[in-house]
C-alpha positions in Angstrom: 30.1 12.8 5.9 29.4 9.3 6.8 27.5 10.7 10.2 25.0 13.0 8.6 24.8 10.4 5.3 23.4 7.7 7.5 21.5 10.3 9.8 19.6 11.7 6.2 18.9 7.6 5.8 17.2 7.0 8.4 15.2 10.2 8.6 14.5 9.3 4.6 13.1 5.9 5.7 11.7 7.0 8.8 9.2 9.1 6.7 9.0 7.1 4.1 8.5 3.5 5.9 4.7 4.3 7.2 3.3 5.5 3.0 4.5 1.9 2.3 1.5 0.3 5.0 -0.6 3.5 3.6 -3.0 0.7 1.1 -5.8 -1.5 1.1 -6.4 -4.0 3.5 -8.1 -7.4 2.3 -8.0 -9.1 -0.6 -9.9 -7.1 -3.9 -13.3 -6.8 -5.1 -15.1 -5.6 -7.3 -16.4 -1.6 -6.9 -19.8 -1.6 -5.6 -22.7 -3.4 -3.4 -22.0 -6.3 -4.0 -25.5 -7.1 -4.7 -25.0 -4.6 -8.1 -22.4 -6.8 -9.6 -23.6 -8.1 -12.3 -20.1 -10.3 -13.8 -18.5 -11.8 -10.8 -15.3 -11.8 -11.0 -11.6 -13.2 -9.2 -9.0 -10.5 -9.5 -5.8 -11.8 -8.9 -3.9 -10.8 -6.5 -0.7 -7.6 -6.9 
């Protein structure tokens, strides 16, 4: 029972870790081209 639980957690971890890396890289920026942004703002990092 303990071995099956360990293997299940290992499989779940190995499947979920690549999904945790899926995200936007770099600082937050306003959407759109830089020359069309009327009111530039500094977005807080999250």
